[in-house]
C-alpha positions in Angstrom: 53.1 3.3 189.5 51.7 6.9 191.1 51.0 5.7 194.5 54.8 4.8 194.3 55.3 8.7 194.0 53.5 10.0 195.7 54.8 8.1 198.4 58.3 9.0 197.6 57.7 12.8 196.9 55.8 13.2 200.9 59.4 11.4 202.3 61.5 13.2 200.4 59.7 16.9 202.1 59.6 15.2 205.1 63.8 15.0 204.8 63.9 18.2 203.3 61.7 20.1 206.4 63.6 18.0 208.8 66.6 19.4 207.7 65.2 22.8 207.6 64.6 22.5 212.1 66.5 24.3 213.9 69.2 22.1 215.6 69.4 19.5 212.8 72.2 21.8 211.2 75.5 22.3 212.9 76.9 25.8 212.1 80.5 25.5 211.4 81.5 28.5 214.0 84.9 28.7 215.5 84.5 29.8 219.3 88.0 30.0 220.2 90.6 32.8 220.7 93.6 32.8 218.5 97.3 32.4 220.1 99.0 35.1 221.6 102.1 36.2 220.0 103.7 36.3 222.9 104.9 33.3 224.1 107.3 31.8 221.6 110.0 34.8 222.6 111.5 32.8 225.1 114.1 34.9 224.9 112.3 37.4 226.8 113.6 38.9 230.4 110.6 39.7 233.0 111.5 43.1 233.9 111.3 44.7 237.6 112.2 48.4 237.1 115.0 50.4 238.0 114.2 53.7 240.0 115.6 56.7 238.2 115.8 54.6 234.3 115.5 55.4 231.9 115.4 59.1 231.6 111.6 59.4 230.4 112.1 63.2 228.9 112.0 63.5 224.8 115.3 66.1 224.2 115.1 68.6 221.1 118.1 68.5 219.7 117.4 70.8 216.7 119.6 72.7 214.7 120.6 75.7 217.0 124.0 77.0 217.5 125.0 75.1 220.5 124.3 71.6 219.1 126.3 73.2 215.3 129.1 73.0 217.7 129.1 70.2 219.8 128.8 68.5 215.9 132.2 69.9 214.8 134.1 69.6 217.6 133.4 66.0 218.0 133.4 65.5 214.3 137.3 67.1 214.5 138.4 64.0 216.8 136.9 61.1 214.8 140.3 61.2 212.0 142.5 60.2 215.2 140.2 57.3 216.3 139.6 55.4 212.7 143.1 56.2 212.9 143.3 53.6 215.7 140.6 51.0 214.9 141.9 50.5 211.2 145.2 49.3 212.7 143.4 47.1 214.5 141.3 46.2 210.6 142.9 42.4 209.5 143.1 42.1 205.5 142.7 39.2 204.1 143.5 37.9 200.5 140.5 35.3 200.4 137.1 37.7 200.8 134.1 34.7 200.2 130.6 36.7 201.2 127.7 36.0 202.1 124.5 37.3 202.7 120.6 36.5 203.2 118.3 37.8 200.4 114.8 38.9 201.8 111.2 39.8 200.8 109.2 41.0 203.5 105.6 41.1 202.6 104.8 44.1 204.9 101.6 42.0 206.3 103.8 39.6 208.3 107.7 40.1 210.8 110.6 38.5 210.6 113.5 38.0 212.8 116.4 36.4 211.4 119.3 34.9 213.7 122.4 33.2 212.9 124.0 30.9 215.2 122.1 32.2 218.5 123.1 36.0 217.4 120.3 38.8 216.5 120.5 40.6 213.5 120.7 44.3 213.8 117.9 44.4 211.8 114.0 43.8 212.5 111.9 43.1 209.4 108.9 44.2 211.0 108.1 47.7 208.6 104.1 47.5 207.4 105.0 47.6 203.3 106.9 45.2 201.0 110.7 45.1 201.7 113.1 43.6 199.4 116.9 43.4 201.6 120.3 42.7 201.2 122.0 41.8 204.0 125.2 40.8 203.9 126.2 38.2 207.1 129.7 38.2 207.5 130.2 40.0 210.4 128.3 37.2 211.7 129.7 34.5 210.8 131.7 33.9 214.2 134.0 31.5 212.4 133.8 28.4 209.5 131.6 25.8 209.2 127.9 25.0 209.5 126.0 27.9 210.7 122.4 27.4 211.5 120.4 30.7 210.6 117.0 30.8 213.0 114.4 31.9 210.6 110.9 33.0 212.7 108.1 34.7 211.2 104.5 35.9 213.6 102.2 38.5 213.8 99.3 39.3 216.3 97.0 38.9 213.5 97.3 35.6 211.4 100.1 34.3 208.9 97.4 33.9 206.3 98.5 36.4 203.9 102.7 35.4 204.5 102.5 34.0 201.0 104.3 36.1 199.9 107.9 36.1 201.8 110.2 34.5 201.1 114.2 34.3 202.0 117.5 32.5 200.6 120.9 32.7 202.0 123.7 33.8 198.3 127.0 33.1 198.6 129.7 34.3 196.4 133.8 33.8 196.4 134.8 37.0 196.0 133.0 40.0 197.3 134.3 41.7 194.5 132.3 39.3 192.0 129.5 39.3 194.3 127.0 40.7 192.2 128.3 38.5 189.1 129.2 35.1 190.9 125.7 35.1 192.8 125.8 31.7 194.3 123.0 30.3 196.2 123.4 27.8 198.9 119.4 27.5 199.4 116.3 27.0 197.8 113.8 29.9 198.8 112.1 29.4 201.9 108.5 30.3 202.4 106.1 29.8 204.8 104.5 26.2 204.5 101.1 26.0 203.1 100.0 24.6 206.3 100.9 27.3 209.1 99.2 30.1 206.3 96.1 30.6 208.5 94.9 33.4 210.5 95.0 31.0 213.4 98.3 30.3 213.3 100.6 33.8 214.7 103.7 31.8 214.4 106.1 29.7 212.7 109.8 29.2 213.0 112.5 27.2 210.9 116.2 26.4 211.2 118.4 26.1 208.3 122.1 24.9 208.3 125.1 26.0 205.6 128.5 25.7 205.1 130.5 28.9 205.4 134.2 28.9 205.1 135.9 32.8 206.0 139.4 33.1 206.7 138.2 34.6 210.7 137.5 33.1 214.0 135.6 35.2 216.4 134.3 32.2 218.5 136.3 33.2 221.1 134.8 36.5 221.9 132.0 35.3 223.6 132.6 31.8 224.3 134.6 33.6 227.6 132.1 36.3 227.7 130.7 36.7 230.5 126.7 34.8 230.6 124.5 38.0 231.7 122.0 35.6 233.6 124.1 35.5 236.9 124.2 39.3 236.9 121.9 40.3 239.5 121.7 44.0 238.3 121.7 43.4 234.9 118.1 45.6 233.6 119.9 48.3 235.4 123.4 47.5 234.0 121.5 47.6 230.7 119.5 51.0 231.2 122.8 52.8 232.1 124.3 52.2 228.8 121.6 52.4 227.0 121.5 55.6 228.4 124.9 56.5 227.8 125.0 55.8 224.6 121.8 57.6 224.2 123.0 61.1 225.3 125.5 60.9 222.3 122.7 61.2 220.3 121.8 64.2 222.3 125.3 65.8 222.0 125.7 65.2 218.8 128.8 63.2 219.7 129.2 61.0 216.6 133.6 60.5 217.4 132.2 59.3 221.2 129.3 57.5 218.8 131.7 55.2 216.6 134.0 55.3 219.7 131.7 53.0 221.7 131.4 51.3 218.7 134.7 50.1 218.2 134.9 46.7 218.7 131.5 46.3 216.3 133.2 48.7 213.8 136.0 46.5 213.1 134.3 43.7 213.0 132.2 45.3 210.5 134.9 46.2 208.7 137.4 43.2 208.8 134.4 40.9 207.6 133.8 43.4 204.7 137.0 43.9 203.7 137.6 47.4 204.4 141.1 47.8 205.9 142.2 51.1 204.0 141.7 53.8 207.2 141.5 56.5 204.6 137.9 54.7 203.1 137.0 54.1 206.5 137.0 57.2 207.1 135.3 58.0 204.2 132.3 55.8 205.0 131.9 56.6 208.5 132.2 59.7 207.7 129.0 59.5 204.6 127.2 57.0 207.5 127.4 59.7 210.4 125.9 63.3 208.7 122.5 61.4 208.8 123.2 62.4 212.7 124.5 65.9 212.2 121.9 69.1 214.1 120.6 70.0 210.8 116.7 69.9 211.5 114.6 71.6 213.6 112.4 68.8 214.4 115.4 66.5 215.1 115.0 65.3 218.8 116.3 62.0 221.1 113.2 60.0 222.4 113.1 58.1 225.6 113.6 54.6 226.1 110.2 53.2 226.8 107.8 50.6 225.4 111.2 47.6 226.1 112.1 44.3 226.8 115.3 43.0 227.4 116.3 39.5 225.1 119.5 37.4 225.9 120.3 36.0 222.9 123.9 33.3 222.6 122.9 31.5 226.2 123.3 34.9 227.8 126.1 36.0 226.4 124.0 38.8 224.2 121.6 40.9 225.7 119.7 43.1 223.7 117.2 46.4 224.6 114.2 46.2 222.1 111.2 47.2 221.4 108.4 44.9 222.8 106.4 45.2 219.5 108.4 45.3 216.5 111.4 43.7 217.7 113.4 47.2 216.5 116.3 48.3 219.2 114.4 50.6 221.8 117.2 53.7 221.2 114.8 55.9 218.7 115.6 59.2 217.2 114.4 61.6 214.2 116.8 61.9 211.9 117.0 64.1 208.2 119.0 63.8 205.7 117.2 64.7 202.2 119.3 62.0 200.3 117.2 59.4 201.9 113.9 61.1 202.3 112.6 63.7 202.1 111.3 64.9 205.6 112.6 63.7 208.8 112.2 60.1 209.8 112.9 57.7 212.6 115.7 55.7 213.3 115.7 52.7 216.2 119.5 51.7 217.3 120.2 48.1 217.6 122.8 47.9 220.4 124.1 44.2 221.2 125.6 44.3 224.4 127.5 41.9 226.5 130.6 41.1 229.2 134.0 41.2 228.0 135.7 38.7 230.1 137.7 41.0 232.7 135.5 43.9 232.0 132.9 45.3 234.8 131.2 46.8 232.0 128.6 46.1 229.0 130.1 46.7 225.9 128.6 47.2 222.0 129.4 43.4 221.0 
């Protein structure tokens, strides 16, 4: 009996020693590289470069008397422009409203598209960001709506558990807060994608919308920008033109250049009163007043060109944060005590019969 115990003890020691020998145990070490995020942005068009574009200078706007005069002179023309714009805004009795409610974790980045049209806001801030964004202006007509959700980060999606999104609806915008309904469940990054080796995840959801307008022909008849041989040059020229308005503190021209967008946004959010439009626009434009010595307009830099909606829309955006490439420093104490960066997002298109790009 004792002999058997000794034999078993000896065998166990041999096995333990063998397990401790180098080469007998495979180390669980991943030696590959994390995938690249860039390959997932197939909407990005390769840049060729354009001589003389864009301007590479940082322009100081400041708060001097010359800029103050330019700003005041422009404001005097705003009333007439808004009166003209208000005449083109239709008024609707039925006023349904749709929105996206999103909680960004600040650790991963999110981009949204509705029916191929990118949201004007890129959810790429490095901090927790809870927002409710009305999406009526992105709904072209009644019927099924496709919302594409893209979550990405070059460091992986391991910490994307807090991100959630859902689509809200109310039959009347005037009762949005008292009668909210939700057309989708809370959408989150699935567990299988919450991994440090997963850098990109997307999904598309469909919901129904009934709206009293139909804008679908506007882009359906627009030019396919992929057919333009000098698209990059045209985009840069248009963005430089828009940038110059901020340099000149020409707030009326800022509104005029985006008149089609302004009409669509006010019409789809059911604001048809010229008086109310003027009040809202003047309030929003105060952020561009030359009211601080540190106010500047940055050059267009570190950008990429992105095509959407089957080549009907083009956007100049930051390579990393995916925000609008036109960037300024603004000052408004009701928002923040110190000057802050603002990224201005402009989608451009070429309407049927037009020869120059316009703001969509």
